[in-house]
N, C-alpha and C positions, 0 to 999 in steps of 0.2 A: 712838523707836527711836536715835535722836541720841545721846544723854547715853551708854547699852551701848557705841554703836560707838565713839562718840570714848574713854571708855574701855580698849578692848578694843585700840587701835590705838596709844595711849599704851603701852596695858602689855605689847604685844606679846602679848596673849591668845591661844596659837593656837588654845586646843580654843575659845573665844567664835567668833574670826575661822570658823577652819573648819564650826563647825555652825550658824552664822546668814549666810553669802556669800549662801545663795539667795533667805533672804528677803531680806537688804538689796537687793537690786538689785530687787526688786518696789519697798520701799520709795522707795531713790533714785529711781524712776524717778515715785512718786507724787508725790516732795516738788519736783518740778519743773512748774512751771505757765506753760511752755510748750513746743508739742512738739520745740521745736529745742534746748532748753536755757534754764531759765533758774530758781536755788532759791529755793523757797519765802523771804516773811520768817523766818517758824522755823525754816528749817534754815541762814539766814543768821545768824540771831541767835545759833546754839549755836557757828558756826564765828566769830562775834566775840565770846564769852563766853568760848571757850576760845584765844584768838586766832592759831587755824590757819593764817591766810592773814601772820602777823608770826612765821615760827620763825625767821625769818633777821633782824630785824628789835634792833635797840638797844634795851636800855632805856631808852636818851632817848627815843625816840621809840615807848616805849609798849610793844615787842615779847615775844618771851621770849628770843630772844639762846642759843638752842639749840646745842647743839655738834653737826657736822655730821653723825656717828653718828645720834645719837639722832632729830633729825629726818628722816634722809633714812630710818631704818627707820619715824617715823610714815607717807610716804610710800608706802613700797612696802605697809603692811598696809591701809590704804586702799586701795589699788589693789587687793588679794587680796581684799578685801568688794567693788569698782564701780572697773574701768577709769577712768570719766569721773571718779571722784571723786578718783581720784590726779591722775588726770591735771590736773584743775583746781586743786587745791593746788601741785601743781610747777609751775606755769604763777603760782600766786596768791602764791607766794613768791618766787619769783625777782625781780621784780623791787625785791625789796631790794639787792640787789646798786648798785644807782645811786646811792645812797643818800649814800656816798662821793664821789660826781662831782656830788652838789649844792651848794648856797647852804645854810647854815646855814635863812635862813627859807623856802627853796625848800621842803624838805625837812621839817621841820618843819608845812611846812602841812599835805604832802602824805600824810605819812605818821605823824603822831603821833593822827590820829583812828582811832576803833575800828573803821570801817569802811575804813580803805585796803587799797585792794586793785589792784594795777596789771593792766594789760592792751594787750596792742601788737605791734608789730612790729619785727624789723629790715629787714626790704626797702627797698632805699631808692625812693622815692615821690615824685611832687610838688616845691614848693620853696615856700619863704621867703621873703619881699620884705620887705623894711625898706619904711615907711612911719609917719614920721613918727619917735617915741618905739618903736612894738612893729615888729614883723614879721608879715604878710599869711600864714596857709599856707594852700595847697592841696593835696590829696593819695587817695591810696584806698590801702589795704593791707589786704591779705588773710589769713585765719585766724586773727584777734584772740580769741583760747581765755580763756570767760571774761567774753568783752563785757559782756552783761547783767544782771553785777554789779559791775566795774569801778568805784572811783572815781574812776579817771583812767586817760589811755591814754599809751602810752609811743610812739614811730615815730623812720623815718631818714628825713632829708631832704635838698633841696639848699640851703644859705644861703652867700650870697657864693661861691659858685663850688665849694665842699666840702659834702662829707658831714655830720651831724653829726645827733645823736637832740635829741628835742625831746622835752617833756610836753604833752599835750594835754588840757585842762580838759575832763572828762566832759561840761560841762552843754552843750557848741557841738559834739560830733560827732557826726555822724548815724553811726548803725548799721543795716548796709545785711544785714539777716537771708538769707544764701545760704549758711549752714552746711547742709548735710543729705546726709549721711554714714551706711553701716551702721555701721563702727565708731565706736563714742565717739560715738553721734549727740547725746549731752545736754550737750556743754561748750561749746556757744554761739559756735563758731569762727567767728563772721563776719568780713565785710567792714568796717570803718569810714572814714566818710568824712571830709575835713576841708575844711569850703567857706566858705572866706573866715574862716579862725577866726586870732583875735588874741594875740597873747602878749607881754607883754616878753622883753627879751634873759638873763634868769634862768632862760627855761624852757631854756633850751637848754643842753646838754651831753655833751659828749668822755669816753668812757672810757680815753682817755691821759695825762686831767688829774685826778689828784685834789683835791679841794678840801678838803675839812675828811678829821683825822683823828679818828676814832673807836675807845674801848675795845675794841668789839666793831666788826671793820670785815671786811668780804669782800672787797675792795679789794686785799686782801696775797694773793691766789690770779686763777690768772687768770678771766677767765670763759668759756672752753671749760670746765675745771676743774667751776668753777661748777654749770655747765648740766648736767653729766653727775653733780655730787652729786644735784639736783631729775630727772633724768631718769633713770639707769638705776634708782632703787628704782622704778619706774612701771614698766618691763618687768618687772623681776624679779616686781613683786608679781601684776601680770597671768599671768605664764607660771605661776608659785607654783600660783596658781589653778587655772589649764588643765588639768596637770599632775594637782592633786590631784583633779580629775574625772573624768579618765584612769583616775586609782588605782579612784575610787570605780566606774566604767564594770566592769572589771576584775576587782571582787570579785562584781561582780552576774552578770557574762558564767562567773566562773570553769567552774565544774562541763560549762558549754558547749560553753564553748571547747575547755577539758582534753580534750574527749573528740572531740570533732567538727573542731577547728580549731587543734590544741596550736601547730602553729607562729606562729600568730597570737598566739597566747597568750604563747608563750615570746618574741617577739621585741617583746609592748606590757609585757612586766612587766621586760624587761630594759633597755628606754627609762630608760623610770620609775624602776629604783634607779640608772641611769644619772645622771639628772637629779637626783635629790636629791644625789648628789655633788657635781653644780655647785654648786646651792643650798648 
C-alpha cells in the first residue's frame, strides 16, 4: 500500500485519500514494529526510495529540493491519511534547515546518505565539557519524534557558558522509550540521553551563523517561518480528515436527525460548510 499512498500524497489524489484513509490507518499501525512506534524496514525503504525525509534537502546532498508549497501539500496529504505519518514527515524534513549552518564536510557526512533523518530537541539541557581535542556531552532531551529511525540527533546544550546546538551521532545516543500517548502514539517521540558522548568542535553550530551558501537555501527564511511550513500542514491534514468523517456521519444520520434532532443536524451541517470554506 506504500506505493499507492505515496503516489496519492504527491499527486493530491483526493479521491484516493478520502476512500482509503480508514484502511491506511490500520495499515500504518501494522507497519510499526514496536508498540510505541518504529517504522518497519519495508516502510523505511519506500521512504528512502522516494526521498520523503529529504524534501527540503538540496540536490547537492541528494535531496529533492522541493518548493515550499509542494512539500507542505505532501505533508498535509500524509497527515490526512494518518496524523502519525504526517507528523513524522514534518519532523523528519525539518532537520534540513540546519545544513546551511554546518561545515560542508559535516553536512555531507550526515545528510548525503539515503537514510539521512534527523530527530532531536531544542530544549536546553546538559553540558559540553572540553577534554583534549574533543567535547564530552551529558544531558537528556524529551519528545524527540522519530527517534527510532533517526540517523542522527540534534540537541541544545551549554558549551563554554553559552547555549549552542550540537549534532549527536546516533550510535552514541541512548533512547529512553517513554513516549506513551493516546494521540499520535506511533511517532516514537522518546527521550534521548547523552552519557559521556564525545564529539569534535565541528559538530556544534548556531542558527545565528550561516557557514555555507547553497543554491537551495533554507536559511534565507526564519526558523519559525520554516517550522510553520512544516507543521501547519499537519494540523490542516488532521483537521480535514476529522471533518470529512463528521460529514460522513452527517450523511449516515441525516434522515434520523432531520426528523428527531433537526437542530443538531443543522448545527453540524453549518459547521462542516464553514470549515470547508476555511480549508
